[in-house]
Gaussian input, Z-matrix of N, CA and C with variables (Angstrom, degrees):
# hf/3-21g

backbone

0 1
 N
 C     1     B1
 C     2     B2     1     A1
 N     3     B3     2     A2     1     D1
 C     4     B4     3     A3     2     D2
 C     5     B5     4     A4     3     D3
 N     6     B6     5     A5     4     D4
 C     7     B7     6     A6     5     D5
 C     8     B8     7     A7     6     D6
 N     9     B9     8     A8     7     D7
 C    10    B10     9     A9     8     D8
 C    11    B11    10    A10     9     D9
 N    12    B12    11    A11    10    D10
 C    13    B13    12    A12    11    D11
 C    14    B14    13    A13    12    D12
 N    15    B15    14    A14    13    D13
 C    16    B16    15    A15    14    D14
 C    17    B17    16    A16    15    D15
 N    18    B18    17    A17    16    D16
 C    19    B19    18    A18    17    D17
 C    20    B20    19    A19    18    D18
 N    21    B21    20    A20    19    D19
 C    22    B22    21    A21    20    D20
 C    23    B23    22    A22    21    D21
 N    24    B24    23    A23    22    D22
 C    25    B25    24    A24    23    D23
 C    26    B26    25    A25    24    D24
 N    27    B27    26    A26    25    D25
 C    28    B28    27    A27    26    D26
 C    29    B29    28    A28    27    D27
 N    30    B30    29    A29    28    D28
 C    31    B31    30    A30    29    D29
 C    32    B32    31    A31    30    D30
 N    33    B33    32    A32    31    D31
 C    34    B34    33    A33    32    D32
 C    35    B35    34    A34    33    D33
 N    36    B36    35    A35    34    D34
 C    37    B37    36    A36    35    D35
 C    38    B38    37    A37    36    D36
 N    39    B39    38    A38    37    D37
 C    40    B40    39    A39    38    D38
 C    41    B41    40    A40    39    D39
 N    42    B42    41    A41    40    D40
 C    43    B43    42    A42    41    D41
 C    44    B44    43    A43    42    D42
 N    45    B45    44    A44    43    D43
 C    46    B46    45    A45    44    D44
 C    47    B47    46    A46    45    D45
 N    48    B48    47    A47    46    D46
 C    49    B49    48    A48    47    D47
 C    50    B50    49    A49    48    D48
 N    51    B51    50    A50    49    D49
 C    52    B52    51    A51    50    D50
 C    53    B53    52    A52    51    D51
 N    54    B54    53    A53    52    D52
 C    55    B55    54    A54    53    D53
 C    56    B56    55    A55    54    D54
 N    57    B57    56    A56    55    D55
 C    58    B58    57    A57    56    D56
 C    59    B59    58    A58    57    D57
 N    60    B60    59    A59    58    D58
 C    61    B61    60    A60    59    D59
 C    62    B62    61    A61    60    D60
 N    63    B63    62    A62    61    D61
 C    64    B64    63    A63    62    D62
 C    65    B65    64    A64    63    D63
 N    66    B66    65    A65    64    D64
 C    67    B67    66    A66    65    D65
 C    68    B68    67    A67    66    D66
 N    69    B69    68    A68    67    D67
 C    70    B70    69    A69    68    D68
 C    71    B71    70    A70    69    D69
 N    72    B72    71    A71    70    D70
 C    73    B73    72    A72    71    D71
 C    74    B74    73    A73    72    D72
 N    75    B75    74    A74    73    D73
 C    76    B76    75    A75    74    D74
 C    77    B77    76    A76    75    D75
 N    78    B78    77    A77    76    D76
 C    79    B79    78    A78    77    D77
 C    80    B80    79    A79    78    D78
 N    81    B81    80    A80    79    D79
 C    82    B82    81    A81    80    D80
 C    83    B83    82    A82    81    D81
 N    84    B84    83    A83    82    D82
 C    85    B85    84    A84    83    D83
 C    86    B86    85    A85    84    D84
 N    87    B87    86    A86    85    D85
 C    88    B88    87    A87    86    D86
 C    89    B89    88    A88    87    D87
 N    90    B90    89    A89    88    D88
 C    91    B91    90    A90    89    D89
 C    92    B92    91    A91    90    D90
 N    93    B93    92    A92    91    D91
 C    94    B94    93    A93    92    D92
 C    95    B95    94    A94    93    D93
 N    96    B96    95    A95    94    D94
 C    97    B97    96    A96    95    D95
 C    98    B98    97    A97    96    D96
 N    99    B99    98    A98    97    D97
 C   100   B100    99    A99    98    D98
 C   101   B101   100   A100    99    D99
 N   102   B102   101   A101   100   D100
 C   103   B103   102   A102   101   D101
 C   104   B104   103   A103   102   D102
 N   105   B105   104   A104   103   D103
 C   106   B106   105   A105   104   D104
 C   107   B107   106   A106   105   D105
 N   108   B108   107   A107   106   D106
 C   109   B109   108   A108   107   D107
 C   110   B110   109   A109   108   D108
 N   111   B111   110   A110   109   D109
 C   112   B112   111   A111   110   D110
 C   113   B113   112   A112   111   D111
 N   114   B114   113   A113   112   D112
 C   115   B115   114   A114   113   D113
 C   116   B116   115   A115   114   D114
 N   117   B117   116   A116   115   D115
 C   118   B118   117   A117   116   D116
 C   119   B119   118   A118   117   D117
 N   120   B120   119   A119   118   D118
 C   121   B121   120   A120   119   D119
 C   122   B122   121   A121   120   D120
 N   123   B123   122   A122   121   D121
 C   124   B124   123   A123   122   D122
 C   125   B125   124   A124   123   D123
 N   126   B126   125   A125   124   D124
 C   127   B127   126   A126   125   D125
 C   128   B128   127   A127   126   D126
 N   129   B129   128   A128   127   D127
 C   130   B130   129   A129   128   D128
 C   131   B131   130   A130   129   D129
 N   132   B132   131   A131   130   D130
 C   133   B133   132   A132   131   D131
 C   134   B134   133   A133   132   D132
 N   135   B135   134   A134   133   D133
 C   136   B136   135   A135   134   D134
 C   137   B137   136   A136   135   D135
 N   138   B138   137   A137   136   D136
 C   139   B139   138   A138   137   D137
 C   140   B140   139   A139   138   D138
 N   141   B141   140   A140   139   D139
 C   142   B142   141   A141   140   D140
 C   143   B143   142   A142   141   D141
 N   144   B144   143   A143   142   D142
 C   145   B145   144   A144   143   D143
 C   146   B146   145   A145   144   D144
 N   147   B147   146   A146   145   D145
 C   148   B148   147   A147   146   D146
 C   149   B149   148   A148   147   D147
 N   150   B150   149   A149   148   D148
 C   151   B151   150   A150   149   D149
 C   152   B152   151   A151   150   D150
 N   153   B153   152   A152   151   D151
 C   154   B154   153   A153   152   D152
 C   155   B155   154   A154   153   D153
 N   156   B156   155   A155   154   D154
 C   157   B157   156   A156   155   D155
 C   158   B158   157   A157   156   D156
 N   159   B159   158   A158   157   D157
 C   160   B160   159   A159   158   D158
 C   161   B161   160   A160   159   D159
 N   162   B162   161   A161   160   D160
 C   163   B163   162   A162   161   D161
 C   164   B164   163   A163   162   D162
 N   165   B165   164   A164   163   D163
 C   166   B166   165   A165   164   D164
 C   167   B167   166   A166   165   D165
 N   168   B168   167   A167   166   D166
 C   169   B169   168   A168   167   D167
 C   170   B170   169   A169   168   D168
 N   171   B171   170   A170   169   D169
 C   172   B172   171   A171   170   D170
 C   173   B173   172   A172   171   D171
 N   174   B174   173   A173   172   D172
 C   175   B175   174   A174   173   D173
 C   176   B176   175   A175   174   D174
 N   177   B177   176   A176   175   D175
 C   178   B178   177   A177   176   D176
 C   179   B179   178   A178   177   D177
 N   180   B180   179   A179   178   D178
 C   181   B181   180   A180   179   D179
 C   182   B182   181   A181   180   D180
 N   183   B183   182   A182   181   D181
 C   184   B184   183   A183   182   D182
 C   185   B185   184   A184   183   D183
 N   186   B186   185   A185   184   D184
 C   187   B187   186   A186   185   D185
 C   188   B188   187   A187   186   D186
 N   189   B189   188   A188   187   D187
 C   190   B190   189   A189   188   D188
 C   191   B191   190   A190   189   D189
 N   192   B192   191   A191   190   D190
 C   193   B193   192   A192   191   D191
 C   194   B194   193   A193   192   D192
 N   195   B195   194   A194   193   D193
 C   196   B196   195   A195   194   D194
 C   197   B197   196   A196   195   D195
 N   198   B198   197   A197   196   D196
 C   199   B199   198   A198   197   D197
 C   200   B200   199   A199   198   D198
 N   201   B201   200   A200   199   D199
 C   202   B202   201   A201   200   D200
 C   203   B203   202   A202   201   D201
 N   204   B204   203   A203   202   D202
 C   205   B205   204   A204   203   D203
 C   206   B206   205   A205   204   D204
 N   207   B207   206   A206   205   D205
 C   208   B208   207   A207   206   D206
 C   209   B209   208   A208   207   D207
 N   210   B210   209   A209   208   D208
 C   211   B211   210   A210   209   D209
 C   212   B212   211   A211   210   D210
 N   213   B213   212   A212   211   D211
 C   214   B214   213   A213   212   D212
 C   215   B215   214   A214   213   D213
 N   216   B216   215   A215   214   D214
 C   217   B217   216   A216   215   D215
 C   218   B218   217   A217   216   D216
 N   219   B219   218   A218   217   D217
 C   220   B220   219   A219   218   D218
 C   221   B221   220   A220   219   D219
 N   222   B222   221   A221   220   D220
 C   223   B223   222   A222   221   D221
 C   224   B224   223   A223   222   D222
 N   225   B225   224   A224   223   D223
 C   226   B226   225   A225   224   D224
 C   227   B227   226   A226   225   D225
 N   228   B228   227   A227   226   D226
 C   229   B229   228   A228   227   D227
 C   230   B230   229   A229   228   D228
 N   231   B231   230   A230   229   D229
 C   232   B232   231   A231   230   D230
 C   233   B233   232   A232   231   D231
 N   234   B234   233   A233   232   D232
 C   235   B235   234   A234   233   D233
 C   236   B236   235   A235   234   D234
 N   237   B237   236   A236   235   D235
 C   238   B238   237   A237   236   D236
 C   239   B239   238   A238   237   D237
 N   240   B240   239   A239   238   D238
 C   241   B241   240   A240   239   D239
 C   242   B242   241   A241   240   D240
 N   243   B243   242   A242   241   D241
 C   244   B244   243   A243   242   D242
 C   245   B245   244   A244   243   D243
 N   246   B246   245   A245   244   D244
 C   247   B247   246   A246   245   D245
 C   248   B248   247   A247   246   D246

   B1=1.4536
   B2=1.5108
   B3=1.2954
   B4=1.4741
   B5=1.5195
   B6=1.3152
   B7=1.4627
   B8=1.5099
   B9=1.3561
   B10=1.4634
   B11=1.5348
   B12=1.3228
   B13=1.4652
   B14=1.5495
   B15=1.3063
   B16=1.4908
   B17=1.5135
   B18=1.3406
   B19=1.4486
   B20=1.5282
   B21=1.3222
   B22=1.4706
   B23=1.5090
   B24=1.3581
   B25=1.4555
   B26=1.5434
   B27=1.3630
   B28=1.4302
   B29=1.5174
   B30=1.2991
   B31=1.4477
   B32=1.4924
   B33=1.3466
   B34=1.5093
   B35=1.5398
   B36=1.3289
   B37=1.4446
   B38=1.5392
   B39=1.2865
   B40=1.4556
   B41=1.5320
   B42=1.3439
   B43=1.4846
   B44=1.5215
   B45=1.3477
   B46=1.4755
   B47=1.4921
   B48=1.3172
   B49=1.4408
   B50=1.4829
   B51=1.3393
   B52=1.4480
   B53=1.5209
   B54=1.3516
   B55=1.4257
   B56=1.5379
   B57=1.3485
   B58=1.4608
   B59=1.5363
   B60=1.3177
   B61=1.4922
   B62=1.5064
   B63=1.3073
   B64=1.4664
   B65=1.5259
   B66=1.3277
   B67=1.4427
   B68=1.5278
   B69=1.3431
   B70=1.4416
   B71=1.5278
   B72=1.3253
   B73=1.4673
   B74=1.5047
   B75=1.3229
   B76=1.4718
   B77=1.5202
   B78=1.3086
   B79=1.4412
   B80=1.5227
   B81=1.3320
   B82=1.4668
   B83=1.4972
   B84=1.3372
   B85=1.4668
   B86=1.5042
   B87=1.3121
   B88=1.4708
   B89=1.5163
   B90=1.2949
   B91=1.4760
   B92=1.5409
   B93=1.2975
   B94=1.4776
   B95=1.5180
   B96=1.3155
   B97=1.4714
   B98=1.5118
   B99=1.3113
   B100=1.4597
   B101=1.5043
   B102=1.3203
   B103=1.4655
   B104=1.5243
   B105=1.2966
   B106=1.4292
   B107=1.5492
   B108=1.3419
   B109=1.4880
   B110=1.4962
   B111=1.3129
   B112=1.4570
   B113=1.5181
   B114=1.3128
   B115=1.4838
   B116=1.5278
   B117=1.2968
   B118=1.4649
   B119=1.5482
   B120=1.2762
   B121=1.4362
   B122=1.5248
   B123=1.3105
   B124=1.4603
   B125=1.5140
   B126=1.3242
   B127=1.4976
   B128=1.5076
   B129=1.3294
   B130=1.4485
   B131=1.5214
   B132=1.3273
   B133=1.4683
   B134=1.5321
   B135=1.3202
   B136=1.4670
   B137=1.5027
   B138=1.3307
   B139=1.4599
   B140=1.5043
   B141=1.3113
   B142=1.4676
   B143=1.5201
   B144=1.3478
   B145=1.4443
   B146=1.4958
   B147=1.3527
   B148=1.4916
   B149=1.5260
   B150=1.3445
   B151=1.4686
   B152=1.5339
   B153=1.2871
   B154=1.4777
   B155=1.5253
   B156=1.3556
   B157=1.4986
   B158=1.5010
   B159=1.3325
   B160=1.4638
   B161=1.5310
   B162=1.3310
   B163=1.4952
   B164=1.5599
   B165=1.3144
   B166=1.4534
   B167=1.5526
   B168=1.3047
   B169=1.4627
   B170=1.5505
   B171=1.2852
   B172=1.4681
   B173=1.5594
   B174=1.3163
   B175=1.4298
   B176=1.5264
   B177=1.3167
   B178=1.4816
   B179=1.5337
   B180=1.3210
   B181=1.4790
   B182=1.4890
   B183=1.3104
   B184=1.4603
   B185=1.5370
   B186=1.2949
   B187=1.4680
   B188=1.5217
   B189=1.3274
   B190=1.4771
   B191=1.5178
   B192=1.3410
   B193=1.4844
   B194=1.5337
   B195=1.3533
   B196=1.4465
   B197=1.5341
   B198=1.3131
   B199=1.4926
   B200=1.5179
   B201=1.3279
   B202=1.4477
   B203=1.5499
   B204=1.3290
   B205=1.4583
   B206=1.5308
   B207=1.3247
   B208=1.4471
   B209=1.5328
   B210=1.3122
   B211=1.4412
   B212=1.5147
   B213=1.3433
   B214=1.4153
   B215=1.5305
   B216=1.2851
   B217=1.4803
   B218=1.5203
   B219=1.3089
   B220=1.4646
   B221=1.5535
   B222=1.3209
   B223=1.4676
   B224=1.5057
   B225=1.3152
   B226=1.4660
   B227=1.4982
   B228=1.3184
   B229=1.4162
   B230=1.5576
   B231=1.3429
   B232=1.4655
   B233=1.5366
   B234=1.3314
   B235=1.4655
   B236=1.5342
   B237=1.3346
   B238=1.4452
   B239=1.5369
   B240=1.2974
   B241=1.4372
   B242=1.5665
   B243=1.2854
   B244=1.4636
   B245=1.5258
   B246=1.2740
   B247=1.4541
   B248=1.4895
   A1=111.69
   A2=117.00
   A3=122.64
   A4=108.07
   A5=116.16
   A6=122.57
   A7=106.39
   A8=115.45
   A9=120.33
   A10=107.82
   A11=114.47
   A12=121.07
   A13=107.20
   A14=116.03
   A15=119.99
   A16=109.88
   A17=115.72
   A18=119.53
   A19=115.79
   A20=113.62
   A21=119.51
   A22=113.72
   A23=114.32
   A24=120.68
   A25=112.74
   A26=117.58
   A27=119.42
   A28=114.98
   A29=117.60
   A30=122.72
   A31=112.16
   A32=116.95
   A33=120.04
   A34=114.20
   A35=118.95
   A36=120.33
   A37=110.37
   A38=116.43
   A39=122.15
   A40=108.56
   A41=115.91
   A42=118.54
   A43=109.66
   A44=116.06
   A45=122.41
   A46=110.44
   A47=119.02
   A48=119.86
   A49=113.09
   A50=118.17
   A51=121.63
   A52=112.44
   A53=116.91
   A54=121.67
   A55=109.54
   A56=116.68
   A57=121.88
   A58=110.77
   A59=116.35
   A60=120.00
   A61=110.49
   A62=117.47
   A63=121.24
   A64=110.87
   A65=116.08
   A66=121.90
   A67=112.02
   A68=116.98
   A69=122.44
   A70=108.45
   A71=116.88
   A72=118.93
   A73=114.99
   A74=120.09
   A75=122.60
   A76=108.06
   A77=117.02
   A78=121.40
   A79=110.44
   A80=116.25
   A81=121.06
   A82=106.20
   A83=116.12
   A84=122.10
   A85=110.91
   A86=115.65
   A87=122.38
   A88=107.07
   A89=116.74
   A90=121.70
   A91=108.10
   A92=115.52
   A93=120.21
   A94=111.90
   A95=116.33
   A96=122.65
   A97=113.13
   A98=116.72
   A99=122.47
   A100=111.74
   A101=116.25
   A102=118.21
   A103=112.26
   A104=115.57
   A105=123.17
   A106=106.05
   A107=114.06
   A108=118.88
   A109=110.60
   A110=118.94
   A111=120.79
   A112=109.68
   A113=115.43
   A114=120.73
   A115=109.20
   A116=115.36
   A117=122.32
   A118=107.96
   A119=117.88
   A120=124.65
   A121=110.65
   A122=116.71
   A123=122.58
   A124=108.23
   A125=113.89
   A126=118.57
   A127=107.96
   A128=117.11
   A129=119.87
   A130=112.95
   A131=116.34
   A132=119.77
   A133=109.21
   A134=117.92
   A135=120.84
   A136=116.02
   A137=119.70
   A138=118.74
   A139=111.55
   A140=119.32
   A141=122.84
   A142=110.30
   A143=115.06
   A144=120.85
   A145=111.40
   A146=116.99
   A147=121.58
   A148=110.31
   A149=117.91
   A150=120.08
   A151=110.45
   A152=116.99
   A153=121.22
   A154=111.42
   A155=114.15
   A156=118.38
   A157=112.79
   A158=115.51
   A159=120.29
   A160=112.06
   A161=115.54
   A162=119.17
   A163=107.99
   A164=117.44
   A165=121.26
   A166=110.42
   A167=116.82
   A168=120.81
   A169=111.11
   A170=117.14
   A171=119.90
   A172=109.74
   A173=117.29
   A174=121.77
   A175=111.65
   A176=116.66
   A177=121.42
   A178=108.19
   A179=118.81
   A180=122.73
   A181=114.11
   A182=119.89
   A183=122.79
   A184=112.13
   A185=116.27
   A186=117.23
   A187=113.18
   A188=115.92
   A189=119.97
   A190=111.49
   A191=115.05
   A192=119.46
   A193=108.72
   A194=118.95
   A195=121.17
   A196=108.49
   A197=117.49
   A198=120.57
   A199=109.00
   A200=118.06
   A201=119.95
   A202=112.07
   A203=116.73
   A204=121.81
   A205=112.37
   A206=118.71
   A207=120.44
   A208=112.57
   A209=116.53
   A210=119.62
   A211=111.12
   A212=119.27
   A213=121.61
   A214=110.66
   A215=116.90
   A216=119.55
   A217=108.44
   A218=116.32
   A219=121.71
   A220=107.22
   A221=115.65
   A222=119.16
   A223=113.94
   A224=115.46
   A225=122.53
   A226=107.04
   A227=115.76
   A228=122.77
   A229=108.37
   A230=115.14
   A231=119.51
   A232=108.30
   A233=113.71
   A234=120.70
   A235=108.09
   A236=114.97
   A237=120.59
   A238=108.89
   A239=117.17
   A240=123.82
   A241=109.04
   A242=116.55
   A243=121.10
   A244=110.61
   A245=117.09
   A246=120.79
   A247=112.40
   D1=136.45
   D2=175.68
   D3=-123.29
   D4=135.67
   D5=-179.22
   D6=-109.63
   D7=132.04
   D8=176.81
   D9=-127.67
   D10=145.67
   D11=-174.23
   D12=-114.38
   D13=124.88
   D14=-178.10
   D15=-91.27
   D16=61.57
   D17=-175.41
   D18=-77.10
   D19=-37.22
   D20=-174.75
   D21=51.75
   D22=32.27
   D23=176.54
   D24=66.10
   D25=23.86
   D26=-179.16
   D27=84.16
   D28=11.14
   D29=176.69
   D30=-62.31
   D31=155.07
   D32=-176.92
   D33=-70.60
   D34=-13.35
   D35=-178.14
   D36=-123.46
   D37=157.20
   D38=179.54
   D39=-69.17
   D40=151.47
   D41=178.37
   D42=-68.79
   D43=152.37
   D44=-178.97
   D45=-57.45
   D46=-38.25
   D47=-176.76
   D48=-61.41
   D49=-30.34
   D50=177.53
   D51=-66.03
   D52=-37.60
   D53=176.69
   D54=-63.95
   D55=-38.01
   D56=177.43
   D57=-62.99
   D58=-43.44
   D59=-179.29
   D60=-67.31
   D61=-37.01
   D62=176.50
   D63=-61.36
   D64=-40.75
   D65=-178.77
   D66=-73.13
   D67=-34.69
   D68=-176.89
   D69=-148.68
   D70=96.19
   D71=-175.39
   D72=-79.24
   D73=-0.58
   D74=177.01
   D75=-82.26
   D76=118.59
   D77=-176.79
   D78=-130.37
   D79=164.67
   D80=170.28
   D81=-120.41
   D82=134.22
   D83=-173.45
   D84=-128.50
   D85=137.65
   D86=172.33
   D87=-127.76
   D88=126.72
   D89=-179.37
   D90=-106.04
   D91=125.68
   D92=177.42
   D93=53.60
   D94=42.32
   D95=178.21
   D96=64.19
   D97=21.33
   D98=175.59
   D99=-77.77
   D100=-174.13
   D101=-179.65
   D102=-63.52
   D103=151.15
   D104=179.07
   D105=-77.91
   D106=130.99
   D107=179.62
   D108=-124.02
   D109=132.33
   D110=174.24
   D111=-71.53
   D112=134.90
   D113=-177.59
   D114=-141.13
   D115=165.79
   D116=178.25
   D117=-120.49
   D118=130.12
   D119=179.11
   D120=-91.51
   D121=137.02
   D122=178.32
   D123=-138.06
   D124=117.21
   D125=176.01
   D126=-76.56
   D127=129.40
   D128=-174.90
   D129=-74.98
   D130=138.76
   D131=175.03
   D132=-70.98
   D133=165.02
   D134=-172.29
   D135=-51.60
   D136=-43.58
   D137=-177.69
   D138=-64.86
   D139=-46.31
   D140=179.85
   D141=-66.11
   D142=-41.23
   D143=-179.02
   D144=-59.73
   D145=-47.66
   D146=-175.58
   D147=-63.80
   D148=-39.19
   D149=179.08
   D150=-64.66
   D151=-46.95
   D152=-178.32
   D153=-70.35
   D154=-33.52
   D155=178.29
   D156=-53.87
   D157=-44.06
   D158=179.98
   D159=-60.30
   D160=-37.63
   D161=179.86
   D162=-71.49
   D163=-41.75
   D164=-179.34
   D165=-60.39
   D166=-47.81
   D167=-178.15
   D168=-67.61
   D169=-30.13
   D170=177.67
   D171=-65.55
   D172=-33.11
   D173=-179.03
   D174=-92.07
   D175=-34.93
   D176=-179.05
   D177=-130.02
   D178=83.42
   D179=-175.72
   D180=-59.01
   D181=-22.96
   D182=-179.35
   D183=-59.27
   D184=-28.27
   D185=178.35
   D186=-63.96
   D187=-31.41
   D188=173.82
   D189=-61.58
   D190=-38.60
   D191=178.61
   D192=-66.08
   D193=-40.23
   D194=178.97
   D195=-62.47
   D196=-43.89
   D197=-177.82
   D198=-62.10
   D199=-37.42
   D200=-177.33
   D201=-71.47
   D202=-14.87
   D203=-178.60
   D204=-88.38
   D205=-8.40
   D206=-177.23
   D207=-135.71
   D208=159.79
   D209=178.51
   D210=-92.14
   D211=-14.27
   D212=178.96
   D213=-78.93
   D214=150.06
   D215=171.54
   D216=-79.65
   D217=122.59
   D218=-176.73
   D219=-68.35
   D220=122.84
   D221=-179.92
   D222=-75.24
   D223=152.63
   D224=174.06
   D225=-121.91
   D226=136.92
   D227=-178.31
   D228=-122.28
   D229=135.02
   D230=176.78
   D231=-110.87
   D232=130.60
   D233=176.52
   D234=-103.55
   D235=126.73
   D236=178.86
   D237=-124.29
   D238=156.06
   D239=-178.27
   D240=-57.92
   D241=133.03
   D242=173.90
   D243=-68.84
   D244=147.91
   D245=-179.45
   D246=-72.65

């Protein structure tokens, strides 16, 4: 599982890549130039997002700063291996 945060540096709108994932959640991912893996993107609903958000901010406090810069709730997307 890979977690990605659609912060866009605290901008007022979601990043373009998030709109692309919403339209087509099938993605191919390579981490650190490793093999390309097919994955499925899923934007977390509010309850799941809020729980994971606390963990993310504990590890990367800068995301809390980004959230304070915008009125939108910063989305979190989870990538899991495609079947």
